[in-house]
N, CA, C and O atoms as CSV, one atom per row, in Angstrom:
chain,resi,resn,atom,element,x,y,z
A,1,VAL,N,N,0.833,-1.182,0.000
A,1,VAL,CA,C,0.000,0.000,0.000
A,1,VAL,C,C,0.881,1.249,0.000
A,1,VAL,O,O,0.600,2.194,-0.737
A,2,LEU,N,N,1.944,1.272,0.814
A,2,LEU,CA,C,2.842,2.431,0.817
A,2,LEU,C,C,3.482,2.638,-0.550
A,2,LEU,O,O,3.595,3.771,-1.018
A,3,GLY,N,N,3.899,1.554,-1.189
A,3,GLY,CA,C,4.495,1.673,-2.519
A,3,GLY,C,C,3.514,2.218,-3.530
A,3,GLY,O,O,3.887,3.041,-4.367
A,4,LEU,N,N,2.272,1.783,-3.475
A,4,LEU,CA,C,1.262,2.260,-4.426
A,4,LEU,C,C,0.901,3.717,-4.197
A,4,LEU,O,O,0.777,4.478,-5.157
A,5,VAL,N,N,0.732,4.117,-2.959
A,5,VAL,CA,C,0.278,5.478,-2.676
A,5,VAL,C,C,1.363,6.511,-2.961
A,5,VAL,O,O,1.055,7.656,-3.294
A,6,THR,N,N,2.598,6.128,-2.837
A,6,THR,CA,C,3.688,7.082,-2.988
A,6,THR,C,C,4.165,7.224,-4.431
A,6,THR,O,O,4.548,8.318,-4.844
A,7,THR,N,N,4.149,6.154,-5.192
A,7,THR,CA,C,4.662,6.188,-6.557
A,7,THR,C,C,3.839,7.120,-7.430
A,7,THR,O,O,2.609,7.069,-7.426
A,8,LYS,N,N,4.530,7.970,-8.179
A,8,LYS,CA,C,3.844,8.889,-9.084
A,8,LYS,C,C,3.457,8.138,-10.348
A,8,LYS,O,O,4.303,7.567,-11.036
A,9,SER,N,N,2.174,8.151,-10.638
A,9,SER,CA,C,1.656,7.555,-11.868
A,9,SER,C,C,0.284,8.143,-12.110
A,9,SER,O,O,-0.324,8.723,-11.210
A,10,SER,N,N,-0.199,7.992,-13.326
A,10,SER,CA,C,-1.528,8.508,-13.608
A,10,SER,C,C,-2.552,7.410,-13.366
A,10,SER,O,O,-2.220,6.224,-13.366
A,11,GLY,N,N,-3.771,7.808,-13.164
A,11,GLY,CA,C,-4.836,6.833,-12.980
A,11,GLY,C,C,-4.993,6.368,-11.548
A,11,GLY,O,O,-4.307,6.833,-10.637
A,12,ARG,N,N,-5.907,5.445,-11.380
A,12,ARG,CA,C,-6.217,4.906,-10.058
A,12,ARG,C,C,-5.215,3.824,-9.693
A,12,ARG,O,O,-4.548,3.253,-10.556
A,13,ARG,N,N,-5.121,3.554,-8.388
A,13,ARG,CA,C,-4.183,2.560,-7.861
A,13,ARG,C,C,-4.983,1.464,-7.171
A,13,ARG,O,O,-5.741,1.725,-6.236
A,14,TYR,N,N,-4.805,0.230,-7.646
A,14,TYR,CA,C,-5.540,-0.902,-7.086
A,14,TYR,C,C,-4.596,-2.014,-6.673
A,14,TYR,O,O,-3.543,-2.225,-7.276
A,15,MET,N,N,-4.998,-2.714,-5.636
A,15,MET,CA,C,-4.378,-3.974,-5.242
A,15,MET,C,C,-5.519,-4.989,-5.255
A,15,MET,O,O,-6.547,-4.784,-4.610
A,16,ILE,N,N,-5.333,-6.079,-5.989
A,16,ILE,CA,C,-6.363,-7.101,-6.092
A,16,ILE,C,C,-5.953,-8.289,-5.229
A,16,ILE,O,O,-4.834,-8.788,-5.352
A,17,ILE,N,N,-6.847,-8.741,-4.360
A,17,ILE,CA,C,-6.574,-9.819,-3.407
A,17,ILE,C,C,-7.314,-11.069,-3.853
A,17,ILE,O,O,-8.526,-11.046,-4.067
A,18,GLY,N,N,-6.569,-12.163,-3.991
A,18,GLY,CA,C,-7.159,-13.431,-4.402
A,18,GLY,C,C,-6.311,-14.146,-5.433
A,18,GLY,O,O,-6.723,-15.160,-5.997
A,19,PHE,N,N,-5.107,-13.604,-5.681
A,19,PHE,CA,C,-4.195,-14.195,-6.656
A,19,PHE,C,C,-2.857,-14.482,-5.994
A,19,PHE,O,O,-2.431,-13.748,-5.103
A,20,ASP,N,N,-2.198,-15.543,-6.425
A,20,ASP,CA,C,-0.877,-15.896,-5.923
A,20,ASP,C,C,0.139,-14.883,-6.449
A,20,ASP,O,O,0.155,-14.596,-7.646
A,21,ASP,N,N,0.985,-14.341,-5.575
A,21,ASP,CA,C,1.979,-13.343,-5.971
A,21,ASP,C,C,2.963,-13.867,-7.010
A,21,ASP,O,O,3.392,-13.127,-7.896
A,22,ARG,N,N,3.311,-15.119,-6.900
A,22,ARG,CA,C,4.327,-15.676,-7.815
A,22,ARG,C,C,3.730,-16.151,-9.131
A,22,ARG,O,O,4.226,-15.793,-10.199
A,23,THR,N,N,2.676,-16.947,-9.067
A,23,THR,CA,C,2.116,-17.551,-10.285
A,23,THR,C,C,1.062,-16.673,-10.946
A,23,THR,O,O,0.732,-16.870,-12.115
A,24,ARG,N,N,0.533,-15.705,-10.204
A,24,ARG,CA,C,-0.544,-14.835,-10.692
A,24,ARG,C,C,-1.844,-15.603,-10.954
A,24,ARG,O,O,-2.735,-15.097,-11.637
A,25,GLN,N,N,-1.952,-16.810,-10.420
A,25,GLN,CA,C,-3.147,-17.632,-10.586
A,25,GLN,C,C,-4.149,-17.319,-9.477
A,25,GLN,O,O,-3.773,-17.043,-8.338
A,26,TYR,N,N,-5.426,-17.367,-9.833
A,26,TYR,CA,C,-6.487,-17.162,-8.850
A,26,TYR,C,C,-6.449,-18.309,-7.845
A,26,TYR,O,O,-6.350,-19.473,-8.231
A,27,TYR,N,N,-6.528,-17.978,-6.552
A,27,TYR,CA,C,-6.515,-19.056,-5.552
A,27,TYR,C,C,-7.746,-19.056,-4.665
A,27,TYR,O,O,-7.922,-19.995,-3.888
A,28,GLY,N,N,-8.600,-18.059,-4.741
A,28,GLY,CA,C,-9.820,-18.082,-3.953
A,28,GLY,C,C,-10.195,-16.724,-3.424
A,28,GLY,O,O,-9.421,-15.771,-3.517
A,29,PRO,N,N,-11.386,-16.636,-2.866
A,29,PRO,CA,C,-11.865,-15.350,-2.350
A,29,PRO,C,C,-11.048,-14.910,-1.136
A,29,PRO,O,O,-10.434,-15.735,-0.460
A,30,PRO,N,N,-11.044,-13.602,-0.864
A,30,PRO,CA,C,-10.294,-13.114,0.298
A,30,PRO,C,C,-10.929,-13.582,1.603
A,30,PRO,O,O,-12.125,-13.868,1.656
A,31,ASP,N,N,-10.129,-13.655,2.633
A,31,ASP,CA,C,-10.590,-13.995,3.976
A,31,ASP,C,C,-11.707,-13.017,4.363
A,31,ASP,O,O,-11.529,-11.806,4.233
A,32,PRO,N,N,-12.843,-13.514,4.830
A,32,PRO,CA,C,-13.952,-12.619,5.203
A,32,PRO,C,C,-13.612,-11.660,6.344
A,32,PRO,O,O,-14.317,-10.670,6.544
A,33,SER,N,N,-12.544,-11.936,7.092
A,33,SER,CA,C,-12.164,-11.006,8.164
A,33,SER,C,C,-11.473,-9.760,7.608
A,33,SER,O,O,-11.272,-8.785,8.333
A,34,ILE,N,N,-11.110,-9.789,6.322
A,34,ILE,CA,C,-10.543,-8.597,5.687
A,34,ILE,C,C,-11.709,-7.691,5.304
A,34,ILE,O,O,-12.512,-8.024,4.432
A,35,THR,N,N,-11.787,-6.556,5.963
A,35,THR,CA,C,-12.866,-5.598,5.721
A,35,THR,C,C,-12.262,-4.200,5.577
A,35,THR,O,O,-11.101,-3.974,5.916
A,36,GLN,N,N,-13.053,-3.286,5.079
A,36,GLN,CA,C,-12.616,-1.885,4.968
A,36,GLN,C,C,-12.161,-1.392,6.347
A,36,GLN,O,O,-11.096,-0.787,6.469
A,37,ASN,N,N,-12.958,-1.647,7.372
A,37,ASN,CA,C,-12.641,-1.191,8.711
A,37,ASN,C,C,-11.321,-1.777,9.215
A,37,ASN,O,O,-10.499,-1.059,9.785
A,38,ARG,N,N,-11.121,-3.070,9.006
A,38,ARG,CA,C,-9.888,-3.723,9.481
A,38,ARG,C,C,-8.659,-3.168,8.764
A,38,ARG,O,O,-7.635,-2.912,9.397
A,39,ILE,N,N,-8.757,-2.982,7.455
A,39,ILE,CA,C,-7.627,-2.428,6.703
A,39,ILE,C,C,-7.326,-1.009,7.183
A,39,ILE,O,O,-6.162,-0.641,7.348
A,40,GLU,N,N,-8.365,-0.217,7.407
A,40,GLU,CA,C,-8.165,1.141,7.910
A,40,GLU,C,C,-7.467,1.132,9.269
A,40,GLU,O,O,-6.601,1.969,9.522
A,41,GLN,N,N,-7.837,0.186,10.154
A,41,GLN,CA,C,-7.182,0.084,11.464
A,41,GLN,C,C,-5.695,-0.222,11.301
A,41,GLN,O,O,-4.855,0.394,11.956
A,42,VAL,N,N,-5.376,-1.166,10.433
A,42,VAL,CA,C,-3.975,-1.541,10.211
A,42,VAL,C,C,-3.193,-0.347,9.657
A,42,VAL,O,O,-2.105,-0.035,10.140
A,43,LEU,N,N,-3.750,0.312,8.649
A,43,LEU,CA,C,-3.056,1.452,8.045
A,43,LEU,C,C,-2.895,2.607,9.016
A,43,LEU,O,O,-1.900,3.329,8.952
A,44,SER,N,N,-3.852,2.797,9.916
A,44,SER,CA,C,-3.718,3.891,10.888
A,44,SER,C,C,-2.571,3.629,11.855
A,44,SER,O,O,-2.019,4.569,12.428
A,45,ASN,N,N,-2.207,2.363,12.042
A,45,ASN,CA,C,-1.081,2.017,12.910
A,45,ASN,C,C,0.252,1.972,12.170
A,45,ASN,O,O,1.303,2.116,12.795
A,46,LEU,N,N,0.231,1.777,10.851
A,46,LEU,CA,C,1.469,1.518,10.112
A,46,LEU,C,C,1.899,2.612,9.154
A,46,LEU,O,O,3.026,2.573,8.660
A,47,THR,N,N,1.045,3.587,8.871
A,47,THR,CA,C,1.406,4.617,7.899
A,47,THR,C,C,1.281,6.011,8.489
A,47,THR,O,O,0.420,6.275,9.329
A,48,GLU,N,N,2.158,6.897,8.033
A,48,GLU,CA,C,2.144,8.293,8.481
A,48,GLU,C,C,2.418,9.171,7.280
A,48,GLU,O,O,3.504,9.084,6.707
A,49,PRO,N,N,1.490,10.007,6.878
A,49,PRO,CA,C,0.120,10.084,7.351
A,49,PRO,C,C,-0.663,8.832,6.969
A,49,PRO,O,O,-0.174,8.003,6.202
A,50,VAL,N,N,-1.855,8.695,7.490
A,50,VAL,CA,C,-2.664,7.504,7.243
A,50,VAL,C,C,-3.090,7.474,5.774
A,50,VAL,O,O,-3.559,8.473,5.229
A,51,VAL,N,N,-2.918,6.320,5.151
A,51,VAL,CA,C,-3.328,6.121,3.764
A,51,VAL,C,C,-4.837,5.849,3.735
A,51,VAL,O,O,-5.346,5.040,4.510
A,52,ILE,N,N,-5.531,6.526,2.843
A,52,ILE,CA,C,-6.974,6.353,2.664
A,52,ILE,C,C,-7.206,5.285,1.589
A,52,ILE,O,O,-6.565,5.297,0.539
A,53,ILE,N,N,-8.131,4.367,1.870
A,53,ILE,CA,C,-8.415,3.276,0.928
A,53,ILE,C,C,-9.921,3.084,0.787
A,53,ILE,O,O,-10.712,3.583,1.588
A,54,ARG,N,N,-10.291,2.345,-0.259
A,54,ARG,CA,C,-11.652,1.820,-0.422
A,54,ARG,C,C,-11.502,0.342,-0.711
A,54,ARG,O,O,-10.697,-0.055,-1.554
A,55,TYR,N,N,-12.282,-0.478,-0.009
A,55,TYR,CA,C,-12.172,-1.928,-0.182
A,55,TYR,C,C,-13.546,-2.538,-0.411
A,55,TYR,O,O,-14.502,-2.245,0.306
A,56,ASP,N,N,-13.625,-3.393,-1.425
A,56,ASP,CA,C,-14.841,-4.135,-1.730
A,56,ASP,C,C,-14.462,-5.539,-2.171
A,56,ASP,O,O,-13.367,-5.761,-2.688
A,57,VAL,N,N,-15.355,-6.470,-1.967
A,57,VAL,CA,C,-15.225,-7.801,-2.554
A,57,VAL,C,C,-16.103,-7.787,-3.794
A,57,VAL,O,O,-17.287,-7.458,-3.726
A,58,VAL,N,N,-15.508,-8.149,-4.934
A,58,VAL,CA,C,-16.215,-8.079,-6.216
A,58,VAL,C,C,-16.125,-9.415,-6.947
A,58,VAL,O,O,-15.237,-10.226,-6.684
A,59,ALA,N,N,-17.055,-9.624,-7.863
A,59,ALA,CA,C,-17.057,-10.850,-8.669
A,59,ALA,C,C,-15.969,-10.771,-9.722
A,59,ALA,O,O,-15.731,-9.723,-10.323
A,60,TYR,N,N,-15.314,-11.905,-9.931
A,60,TYR,CA,C,-14.308,-12.074,-10.974
A,60,TYR,C,C,-14.671,-13.363,-11.693
A,60,TYR,O,O,-15.423,-14.171,-11.147
A,61,LYS,N,N,-14.164,-13.581,-12.897
A,61,LYS,CA,C,-14.573,-14.762,-13.662
A,61,LYS,C,C,-14.311,-16.085,-12.943
A,61,LYS,O,O,-15.050,-17.049,-13.141
A,62,SER,N,N,-13.268,-16.143,-12.112
A,62,SER,CA,C,-12.957,-17.377,-11.386
A,62,SER,C,C,-13.564,-17.426,-9.987
A,62,SER,O,O,-13.536,-18.476,-9.345
A,63,GLY,N,N,-14.102,-16.331,-9.513
A,63,GLY,CA,C,-14.660,-16.260,-8.161
A,63,GLY,C,C,-14.523,-14.849,-7.618
A,63,GLY,O,O,-14.170,-13.932,-8.360
A,64,LYS,N,N,-14.792,-14.666,-6.364
A,64,LYS,CA,C,-14.710,-13.338,-5.759
A,64,LYS,C,C,-13.273,-12.961,-5.439
A,64,LYS,O,O,-12.453,-13.807,-5.085
A,65,VAL,N,N,-12.983,-11.653,-5.574
A,65,VAL,CA,C,-11.674,-11.108,-5.235
A,65,VAL,C,C,-11.863,-9.849,-4.398
A,65,VAL,O,O,-12.924,-9.225,-4.428
A,66,GLY,N,N,-10.840,-9.488,-3.661
A,66,GLY,CA,C,-10.841,-8.230,-2.938
A,66,GLY,C,C,-10.246,-7.151,-3.826
A,66,GLY,O,O,-9.190,-7.351,-4.426
A,67,LYS,N,N,-10.917,-6.008,-3.915
A,67,LYS,CA,C,-10.415,-4.884,-4.713
A,67,LYS,C,C,-10.141,-3.724,-3.760
A,67,LYS,O,O,-11.059,-3.109,-3.218
A,68,LEU,N,N,-8.865,-3.446,-3.574
A,68,LEU,CA,C,-8.424,-2.397,-2.667
A,68,LEU,C,C,-7.935,-1.225,-3.499
A,68,LEU,O,O,-6.938,-1.336,-4.213
A,69,GLU,N,N,-8.641,-0.090,-3.408
A,69,GLU,CA,C,-8.199,1.121,-4.093
A,69,GLU,C,C,-7.433,1.979,-3.094
A,69,GLU,O,O,-7.917,2.256,-1.996
A,70,VAL,N,N,-6.249,2.390,-3.483
A,70,VAL,CA,C,-5.385,3.214,-2.646
A,70,VAL,C,C,-5.517,4.656,-3.144
A,70,VAL,O,O,-5.248,4.938,-4.312
A,71,ILE,N,N,-5.928,5.557,-2.266
A,71,ILE,CA,C,-6.184,6.951,-2.628
A,71,ILE,C,C,-4.943,7.793,-2.330
A,71,ILE,O,O,-4.513,7.900,-1.181
A,72,ARG,N,N,-4.383,8.379,-3.369
A,72,ARG,CA,C,-3.176,9.207,-3.228
A,72,ARG,C,C,-3.592,10.665,-3.050
A,72,ARG,O,O,-4.302,11.224,-3.885
A,73,GLN,N,N,-3.148,11.266,-1.967
A,73,GLN,CA,C,-3.415,12.672,-1.680
A,73,GLN,C,C,-2.071,13.403,-1.704
A,73,GLN,O,O,-1.323,13.341,-0.729
A,74,PRO,N,N,-1.753,14.098,-2.810
A,74,PRO,CA,C,-0.428,14.712,-2.965
A,74,PRO,C,C,-0.023,15.622,-1.811
A,74,PRO,O,O,1.160,15.702,-1.480
A,75,GLU,N,N,-0.989,16.312,-1.189
A,75,GLU,CA,C,-0.646,17.207,-0.087
A,75,GLU,C,C,-0.105,16.462,1.130
A,75,GLU,O,O,0.469,17.082,2.026
A,76,LYS,N,N,-0.277,15.150,1.174
A,76,LYS,CA,C,0.222,14.349,2.294
A,76,LYS,C,C,1.591,13.720,2.009
A,76,LYS,O,O,2.160,13.068,2.885
A,77,LEU,N,N,2.119,13.904,0.816
A,77,LEU,CA,C,3.396,13.279,0.452
A,77,LEU,C,C,4.544,13.834,1.265
A,77,LEU,O,O,4.501,14.997,1.666
A,78,PRO,N,N,5.575,13.034,1.522
A,78,PRO,CA,C,5.640,11.604,1.234
A,78,PRO,C,C,5.065,10.779,2.377
A,78,PRO,O,O,5.276,11.093,3.549
A,79,TYR,N,N,4.345,9.735,2.032
A,79,TYR,CA,C,3.838,8.777,3.014
A,79,TYR,C,C,5.019,7.918,3.478
A,79,TYR,O,O,5.948,7.665,2.712
A,80,GLN,N,N,4.976,7.476,4.731
A,80,GLN,CA,C,6.065,6.637,5.237
A,80,GLN,C,C,5.540,5.635,6.264
A,80,GLN,O,O,4.421,5.753,6.763
A,81,ALA,N,N,6.376,4.656,6.559
A,81,ALA,CA,C,6.037,3.673,7.586
A,81,ALA,C,C,6.148,4.337,8.961
A,81,ALA,O,O,7.097,5.076,9.225
A,82,SER,N,N,5.181,4.071,9.827
A,82,SER,CA,C,5.218,4.671,11.166
A,82,SER,C,C,5.768,3.720,12.222
A,82,SER,O,O,5.976,4.118,13.368
A,83,LEU,N,N,6.003,2.469,11.845
A,83,LEU,CA,C,6.565,1.460,12.762
A,83,LEU,C,C,7.489,0.518,11.998
A,83,LEU,O,O,7.360,0.358,10.784
A,84,ASP,N,N,8.412,-0.098,12.712
A,84,ASP,CA,C,9.147,-1.227,12.148
A,84,ASP,C,C,8.210,-2.425,12.153
A,84,ASP,O,O,7.501,-2.654,13.133
A,85,VAL,N,N,8.201,-3.193,11.063
A,85,VAL,CA,C,7.360,-4.384,10.961
A,85,VAL,C,C,8.247,-5.537,10.506
A,85,VAL,O,O,9.066,-5.397,9.598
A,86,PHE,N,N,8.059,-6.685,11.165
A,86,PHE,CA,C,8.863,-7.871,10.866
A,86,PHE,C,C,7.959,-9.003,10.390
A,86,PHE,O,O,6.819,-9.125,10.838
A,87,ASP,N,N,8.474,-9.834,9.477
A,87,ASP,CA,C,7.692,-11.003,9.059
A,87,ASP,C,C,7.843,-12.104,10.105
A,87,ASP,O,O,8.517,-11.909,11.116
A,88,ASP,N,N,7.222,-13.256,9.869
A,88,ASP,CA,C,7.238,-14.336,10.862
A,88,ASP,C,C,8.610,-14.981,11.036
A,88,ASP,O,O,8.803,-15.780,11.952
A,89,LYS,N,N,9.573,-14.642,10.163
A,89,LYS,CA,C,10.945,-15.151,10.299
A,89,LYS,C,C,11.876,-14.123,10.919
A,89,LYS,O,O,13.080,-14.357,11.015
A,90,GLY,N,N,11.334,-12.988,11.340
A,90,GLY,CA,C,12.133,-11.950,11.979
A,90,GLY,C,C,12.782,-10.968,11.015
A,90,GLY,O,O,13.559,-10.116,11.444
A,91,LYS,N,N,12.484,-11.066,9.732
A,91,LYS,CA,C,13.049,-10.149,8.736
A,91,LYS,C,C,12.236,-8.862,8.734
A,91,LYS,O,O,11.006,-8.894,8.700
A,92,LYS,N,N,12.940,-7.719,8.772
A,92,LYS,CA,C,12.258,-6.432,8.756
A,92,LYS,C,C,11.680,-6.193,7.366
A,92,LYS,O,O,12.405,-6.220,6.372
A,93,ILE,N,N,10.356,-5.955,7.301
A,93,ILE,CA,C,9.717,-5.729,6.006
A,93,ILE,C,C,9.250,-4.276,5.843
A,93,ILE,O,O,8.994,-3.836,4.722
A,94,LEU,N,N,9.138,-3.537,6.937
A,94,LEU,CA,C,8.898,-2.099,6.913
A,94,LEU,C,C,9.807,-1.470,7.950
A,94,LEU,O,O,9.996,-2.012,9.039
A,95,GLU,N,N,10.368,-0.320,7.602
A,95,GLU,CA,C,11.227,0.374,8.543
A,95,GLU,C,C,10.630,1.736,8.872
A,95,GLU,O,O,10.303,2.519,7.980
A,96,LYS,N,N,10.495,2.001,10.157
A,96,LYS,CA,C,9.915,3.257,10.629
A,96,LYS,C,C,10.620,4.444,9.968
A,96,LYS,O,O,11.848,4.512,9.921
A,97,GLY,N,N,9.801,5.383,9.456
A,97,GLY,CA,C,10.345,6.591,8.853
A,97,GLY,C,C,10.756,6.452,7.399
A,97,GLY,O,O,11.129,7.439,6.764
A,98,LYS,N,N,10.691,5.235,6.860
A,98,LYS,CA,C,11.099,5.011,5.462
A,98,LYS,C,C,9.933,5.220,4.514
A,98,LYS,O,O,8.778,4.952,4.845
A,99,VAL,N,N,10.262,5.703,3.335
A,99,VAL,CA,C,9.319,5.882,2.236
A,99,VAL,C,C,9.534,4.719,1.281
A,99,VAL,O,O,10.665,4.273,1.089
A,100,TYR,N,N,8.454,4.225,0.682
A,100,TYR,CA,C,8.536,3.111,-0.264
A,100,TYR,C,C,7.838,3.491,-1.563
A,100,TYR,O,O,6.834,4.204,-1.553
A,101,VAL,N,N,8.381,3.006,-2.694
A,101,VAL,CA,C,7.786,3.220,-4.015
A,101,VAL,C,C,7.781,1.904,-4.775
A,101,VAL,O,O,8.443,0.940,-4.390
A,102,ARG,N,N,7.020,1.884,-5.864
A,102,ARG,CA,C,7.006,0.724,-6.748
A,102,ARG,C,C,7.983,0.961,-7.888
A,102,ARG,O,O,7.992,2.026,-8.505
A,103,HIS,N,N,8.799,-0.037,-8.158
A,103,HIS,CA,C,9.657,-0.092,-9.343
A,103,HIS,C,C,9.282,-1.380,-10.048
A,103,HIS,O,O,9.744,-2.458,-9.673
A,104,GLY,N,N,8.441,-1.271,-11.073
A,104,GLY,CA,C,7.921,-2.467,-11.735
A,104,GLY,C,C,7.052,-3.233,-10.761
A,104,GLY,O,O,6.085,-2.688,-10.228
A,105,SER,N,N,7.385,-4.493,-10.522
A,105,SER,CA,C,6.600,-5.304,-9.591
A,105,SER,C,C,7.210,-5.329,-8.188
A,105,SER,O,O,6.735,-6.062,-7.321
A,106,GLN,N,N,8.254,-4.538,-7.961
A,106,GLN,CA,C,8.938,-4.518,-6.667
A,106,GLN,C,C,8.594,-3.263,-5.876
A,106,GLN,O,O,8.434,-2.184,-6.446
A,107,THR,N,N,8.483,-3.411,-4.565
A,107,THR,CA,C,8.328,-2.273,-3.666
A,107,THR,C,C,9.651,-2.102,-2.946
A,107,THR,O,O,10.162,-3.037,-2.331
A,108,GLU,N,N,10.205,-0.887,-3.029
A,108,GLU,CA,C,11.523,-0.641,-2.438
A,108,GLU,C,C,11.682,0.831,-2.113
A,108,GLU,O,O,10.789,1.637,-2.376
A,109,ALA,N,N,12.824,1.174,-1.538
A,109,ALA,CA,C,13.098,2.569,-1.198
A,109,ALA,C,C,13.271,3.373,-2.484
A,109,ALA,O,O,13.796,2.858,-3.471
A,110,PRO,N,N,12.833,4.633,-2.480
A,110,PRO,CA,C,13.024,5.469,-3.662
A,110,PRO,C,C,14.486,5.875,-3.797
A,110,PRO,O,O,15.244,5.855,-2.826
A,111,THR,N,N,14.868,6.243,-5.012
A,111,THR,CA,C,16.194,6.824,-5.209
A,111,THR,C,C,16.190,8.204,-4.556
A,111,THR,O,O,15.124,8.728,-4.230
A,112,ASP,N,N,17.354,8.792,-4.364
A,112,ASP,CA,C,17.426,10.134,-3.784
A,112,ASP,C,C,16.647,11.140,-4.633
A,112,ASP,O,O,15.976,12.020,-4.095
A,113,ILE,N,N,16.735,11.012,-5.946
A,113,ILE,CA,C,16.022,11.921,-6.853
A,113,ILE,C,C,14.509,11.731,-6.722
A,113,ILE,O,O,13.763,12.709,-6.686
A,114,GLU,N,N,14.052,10.475,-6.650
A,114,GLU,CA,C,12.620,10.204,-6.476
A,114,GLU,C,C,12.115,10.775,-5.152
A,114,GLU,O,O,11.043,11.379,-5.103
A,115,LEU,N,N,12.887,10.583,-4.080
A,115,LEU,CA,C,12.471,11.070,-2.765
A,115,LEU,C,C,12.356,12.587,-2.768
A,115,LEU,O,O,11.388,13.133,-2.238
A,116,GLU,N,N,13.325,13.274,-3.354
A,116,GLU,CA,C,13.259,14.733,-3.405
A,116,GLU,C,C,12.071,15.191,-4.244
A,116,GLU,O,O,11.419,16.176,-3.898
A,117,ALA,N,N,11.781,14.496,-5.338
A,117,ALA,CA,C,10.628,14.844,-6.180
A,117,ALA,C,C,9.325,14.658,-5.403
A,117,ALA,O,O,8.412,15.474,-5.531
A,118,LEU,N,N,9.224,13.599,-4.601
A,118,LEU,CA,C,8.029,13.371,-3.778
A,118,LEU,C,C,7.856,14.482,-2.743
A,118,LEU,O,O,6.752,14.989,-2.539
A,119,LYS,N,N,8.948,14.848,-2.101
A,119,LYS,CA,C,8.885,15.922,-1.102
A,119,LYS,C,C,8.471,17.239,-1.754
A,119,LYS,O,O,7.663,17.984,-1.201
A,120,ALA,N,N,9.032,17.521,-2.939
A,120,ALA,CA,C,8.687,18.756,-3.645
A,120,ALA,C,C,7.222,18.740,-4.080
A,120,ALA,O,O,6.540,19.761,-3.992
A,121,GLU,N,N,6.734,17.592,-4.547
A,121,GLU,CA,C,5.325,17.483,-4.940
A,121,GLU,C,C,4.416,17.751,-3.743
A,121,GLU,O,O,3.409,18.447,-3.872
A,122,GLY,N,N,4.761,17.208,-2.594
A,122,GLY,CA,C,3.987,17.450,-1.379
A,122,GLY,C,C,3.992,18.914,-0.990
A,122,GLY,O,O,2.951,19.462,-0.630
A,123,ARG,N,N,5.158,19.561,-1.058
A,123,ARG,CA,C,5.241,20.991,-0.724
A,123,ARG,C,C,4.389,21.833,-1.680
A,123,ARG,O,O,3.691,22.753,-1.253
A,124,ARG,N,N,4.454,21.508,-2.980
A,124,ARG,CA,C,3.639,22.247,-3.959
A,124,ARG,C,C,2.148,22.060,-3.685
A,124,ARG,O,O,1.376,23.018,-3.730
A,125,ALA,N,N,1.745,20.804,-3.398
A,125,ALA,CA,C,0.327,20.510,-3.138
A,125,ALA,C,C,-0.176,21.231,-1.891
A,125,ALA,O,O,-1.353,21.583,-1.802
A,126,ARG,N,N,0.714,21.447,-0.934
A,126,ARG,CA,C,0.335,22.162,0.294
A,126,ARG,C,C,0.486,23.675,0.138
A,126,ARG,O,O,0.186,24.426,1.066
A,127,GLY,N,N,0.954,24.131,-1.043
A,127,GLY,CA,C,1.146,25.561,-1.293
A,127,GLY,C,C,2.379,26.133,-0.637
A,127,GLY,O,O,2.486,27.345,-0.453
A,128,GLU,N,N,3.324,25.257,-0.279
A,128,GLU,CA,C,4.541,25.713,0.388
A,128,GLU,C,C,5.623,26.148,-0.591
A,128,GLU,O,O,6.582,26.811,-0.194
A,129,GLU,N,N,5.487,25.787,-1.861
A,129,GLU,CA,C,6.451,26.225,-2.860
A,129,GLU,C,C,5.724,26.331,-4.193
A,129,GLU,O,O,4.769,25.602,-4.463
A,130,LYS,N,N,6.187,27.234,-4.996
A,130,LYS,CA,C,5.582,27.460,-6.300
A,130,LYS,C,C,6.093,26.427,-7.292
A,130,LYS,O,O,7.248,26.005,-7.227
A,131,GLN,N,N,5.219,26.022,-8.214
A,131,GLN,CA,C,5.635,25.109,-9.267
A,131,GLN,C,C,6.446,25.913,-10.261
A,131,GLN,O,O,6.029,26.992,-10.683
A,132,SER,N,N,7.611,25.388,-10.638
A,132,SER,CA,C,8.474,26.136,-11.552
A,132,SER,C,C,7.904,26.113,-12.955
A,132,SER,O,O,7.353,25.107,-13.401
A,133,ALA,N,N,8.043,27.232,-13.642
A,133,ALA,CA,C,7.556,27.351,-15.019
A,133,ALA,C,C,8.575,26.722,-15.958
A,133,ALA,O,O,9.776,26.742,-15.688
A,134,ALA,N,N,8.098,26.176,-17.040
A,134,ALA,CA,C,9.000,25.594,-18.038
A,134,ALA,C,C,9.714,26.720,-18.760
A,134,ALA,O,O,9.116,27.765,-19.018
A,135,PRO,N,N,11.014,26.520,-19.098
A,135,PRO,CA,C,11.772,27.577,-19.775
A,135,PRO,C,C,11.270,27.830,-21.182
A,135,PRO,O,O,11.805,28.689,-21.883
């Protein structure tokens, strides 16, 4: 979610739940305990500022899937992790204070140039700096 909300791109940002990350094959409907409210609770604990989402379970040709829309608000850029998070093997998967972006199918730290561009976009959206005119 942090990678999707932070990366600059046009159009809407979606994460579809119900497919295997590696094979991209449909594996079944999302866990019914995954709800808009539950996702919002998790994001309020893990993101700063809080990422806004919309979540629905929708029909797909193979069965139901979860459709998570990530809402990007430029005035809040850059979004970052608010806590360190570890997987079940003890590997850190989110680092407090870090910004994440998407590079193709990977979520990783932005380059220095990307990070500065995100910060500048946030400042412009908040009216803290003027957008430079093209020469």
